[in-house]
C-alpha positions in Angstrom: 29.0 0.3 11.2 27.3 3.4 12.4 24.2 4.9 10.9 24.6 6.5 7.5 23.4 10.1 7.0 21.5 9.9 3.7 18.6 11.4 1.9 17.8 8.1 0.3 14.9 6.3 1.9 12.5 3.4 1.5 9.2 5.2 1.0 5.8 3.6 1.2 3.3 5.8 -0.6 -0.4 5.1 0.1 -3.4 6.6 -1.7 -6.8 6.2 -0.2 -9.1 5.6 -3.1 -12.4 7.5 -3.5 -11.5 9.9 -0.7 -13.1 13.0 -2.4 -16.5 11.2 -2.6 -16.0 10.1 1.0 -15.5 13.7 2.2 -18.6 14.9 0.3 -20.8 12.1 1.5 -20.0 11.4 5.2 -17.9 13.2 7.8 -18.4 10.3 10.1 -16.8 7.9 7.6 -13.9 10.2 7.1 -13.3 10.4 10.9 -13.6 6.6 11.1 -11.0 6.2 8.4 -8.6 8.6 10.1 -9.1 6.7 13.4 -8.1 3.5 11.6 -5.0 5.2 10.2 -4.2 6.6 13.6 -4.3 3.0 15.1 -1.9 1.5 12.6 1.3 -0.2 13.8 3.6 1.9 11.7 3.3 4.7 14.4 4.7 2.4 17.0 8.0 1.5 15.3 10.8 3.9 16.2 12.7 3.1 12.9 10.0 4.8 10.8 8.3 8.1 10.4 4.7 8.6 9.2 3.1 11.6 7.4 -0.6 11.8 6.7 -2.2 14.5 4.6 -5.7 14.4 3.1 -6.0 11.1 1.2 -2.2 10.3 1.2 -0.1 8.5 3.8 3.7 8.3 3.7 5.9 6.0 5.7 9.7 6.0 5.5 12.7 4.8 7.4 14.5 7.4 9.6 18.0 5.8 9.6 19.9 3.3 7.6 22.9 1.0 8.5 24.1 0.5 5.0 24.0 -3.3 5.2 21.9 -5.8 3.3 20.2 -7.1 6.4 19.0 -3.6 7.1 17.5 -3.4 3.6 15.6 -6.6 4.1 14.4 -5.5 7.6 13.1 -2.1 6.3 11.4 -3.6 3.2 9.7 -6.3 5.3 8.3 -3.9 7.8 7.0 -1.4 5.2 5.2 -4.2 3.4 3.7 -5.3 6.8 2.5 -1.8 7.4 0.5 -2.0 4.1 -0.8 -5.4 5.2 -1.9 -3.9 8.5 -3.8 -1.2 6.7 -5.4 -3.8 4.5 -6.5 -5.9 7.5 -7.9 -2.9 9.3 -10.0 -1.7 6.4 -11.4 -5.0 5.1 -15.2 -5.1 5.2 -15.4 -1.3 5.9 -15.6 -0.2 2.3 -12.2 1.6 2.3 -9.7 0.8 -0.3 -6.1 1.9 -1.1 -3.4 1.6 -3.7 0.2 1.9 -2.6 3.7 1.9 -4.0 7.0 1.0 -2.3 10.0 2.7 -3.8 13.6 3.8 -2.9 15.2 7.1 -3.5 15.7 10.7 -2.3 13.2 11.9 0.3 13.7 14.8 2.6 11.4 15.6 5.6 12.1 18.4 8.1 10.5 21.1 10.2 13.2 23.8 10.6 10.7 26.4 11.7 6.9 26.7 11.3 6.4 24.8 8.0 6.8 21.0 7.7 8.8 20.2 4.5 8.7 16.9 2.7 9.8 16.4 -0.9 12.2 14.4 -3.1 12.6 12.3 -6.2 11.3 9.2 -4.4 8.0 11.0 -3.6 7.6 12.1 -7.2 8.5 8.6 -8.4 6.0 6.9 -6.0 3.2 9.3 -6.9 3.7 8.9 -10.7 3.9 5.1 -10.5 0.8 4.9 -8.3 -1.3 7.0 -10.6 -0.5 4.7 -13.5 -1.7 1.6 -11.7 -5.1 0.0 -12.4 -5.8 -2.0 -9.3 -5.7 -1.9 -5.5 -3.2 -3.1 -2.9 0.5 -2.8 -2.8 3.0 -2.6 -5.7 6.8 -2.7 -5.1 9.5 -1.5 -7.4 12.4 -3.7 -8.5 15.0 -2.0 -6.3 12.9 -2.7 -3.2 11.7 -6.1 -4.3 15.4 -7.3 -4.5 15.3 -7.2 -0.6 11.9 -8.7 -0.2 12.3 -12.3 0.9 9.1 -12.7 2.8 6.1 -11.8 0.5 5.3 -13.3 -2.8 5.1 -11.0 -5.8 4.0 -11.0 -9.5 5.2 -8.6 -12.2 2.8 -5.8 -13.0 4.9 -3.8 -15.5 8.5 -3.1 -16.2 9.1 -1.3 -12.9 6.5 -2.7 -10.4 5.3 -6.0 -9.0 2.1 -6.7 -7.2 2.6 -7.8 -3.6 0.6 -10.7 -2.2 -0.2 -9.6 1.3 -2.3 -12.8 1.8 0.3 -14.9 3.8 -2.2 -17.2 5.3 -3.3 -18.5 1.9 0.3 -19.1 0.9 0.8 -21.1 4.0 -2.2 -23.3 3.2 -0.8 -23.9 -0.3 2.7 -24.7 1.0 1.6 -26.9 3.9 -1.6 -28.7 2.7 -2.0 -30.9 -0.3 -5.5 -32.4 0.4 -8.7 -31.9 -1.5 -11.5 -29.4 -0.7 -13.0 -29.0 1.9 -9.9 -28.3 3.9 -9.6 -29.6 7.4 -10.7 -27.2 10.2 -7.7 -28.4 12.2 -5.5 -26.4 9.9 -6.9 -23.2 11.4 -5.9 -24.1 15.0 -2.4 -22.7 14.6 -3.0 -18.9 15.0 0.6 -18.1 14.0 0.3 -20.1 10.8 -3.1 -18.8 9.8 -3.2 -15.3 11.2 -5.4 -13.2 8.9 -7.1 -16.2 7.3 -10.7 -14.9 7.9 -9.7 -11.5 6.7 -8.0 -12.8 3.6 -11.2 -14.7 2.7 -13.3 -11.7 3.4 -11.1 -9.6 1.2 -11.4 -12.1 -1.7 -15.2 -12.1 -1.3 -15.3 -8.2 -1.4 -13.1 -8.0 -4.5 -15.0 -10.8 -6.3 -18.3 -9.0 -5.8 -17.0 -5.5 -6.6 -15.2 -6.6 -9.9 -18.6 -7.5 -11.4 -21.2 -5.4 -9.5 -19.8 -2.0 -8.7 -21.8 0.7 -10.6 -18.7 2.6 -11.6 -16.8 0.9 -14.5 -13.5 2.4 -13.4 -13.8 0.9 -10.0 -14.8 -2.4 -11.4 -11.7 -2.3 -13.6 -9.5 -1.8 -10.5 -10.9 -4.8 -8.7 -10.9 -6.9 -11.8 -7.2 -6.2 -12.2 -6.6 -7.1 -8.6 -8.6 -10.3 -8.8 -6.6 -11.4 -11.8 -3.5 -11.4 -9.7 -5.1 -13.5 -7.0 -6.6 -15.8 -9.6 -3.2 -16.3 -11.2 -1.6 -17.5 -8.0 -4.5 -19.0 -6.1 -6.7 -20.4 -8.9 -7.7 -23.7 -7.3 -8.4 -22.4 -3.8 -10.2 -19.3 -5.1 -12.5 -21.6 -7.1 -13.2 -23.5 -3.9 -13.9 -20.2 -2.1 -16.3 -19.0 -4.8 -18.1 -22.4 -5.0 -18.7 -22.2 -1.2 -19.8 -18.6 -1.4 -16.7 -17.7 0.8 -18.3 -19.4 3.8 -15.5 -20.4 6.1 -17.5 -23.2 7.7 -18.0 -24.8 4.3 -14.4 -24.3 3.3 -12.9 -25.8 6.5 -14.7 -28.9 7.9 
């Protein structure tokens, strides 16, 4: 089957949180953020196109084969792009909220002005603005083809995506008591991102109670509640050990 010509795309919509404050406070930090975005792996995949403007990043598939395997492939990579951004920003005080949707999206540059618009863009924008939280949220149409990442319902249309695969692998493959064996961490493929996942948990745990802005606290409290729902036992162990990896894995 040849490639289908369609305006329907899988669209990853990413909003960098607190960007206006960042611009007012530190040009150096803004440049660092853009350098991070410039280094992301979504730019290296020829099946996708990326648009960045101000505090918004869009990633969408260029072509589509019209088969289910292609749907699964595109959804998997778009989720992994969000995961890549998460791992590149952990510990650097940058945060994002993203939605993954499917629908009409047009992007062209027929002359001097770049044009991008469509119902999917409006849908992604409206859904993202209603979310209290951070991280990635996927709509039901896209989640139907997600067979890699675990999710939890957020509302009628969206589910929170657990980008923390290393923690899921621990839960699936290890049934012992805390502290967990350090030998578990020897398999780099199995536990890729483990240190970053733990660092992310520590950051969210601290911000949900200590950030001076109550709206920011609410976002991190909501995000923490999802992690606590899925990882209650191991999160308690992390908190009790003050997120020290040497105490967690002995």
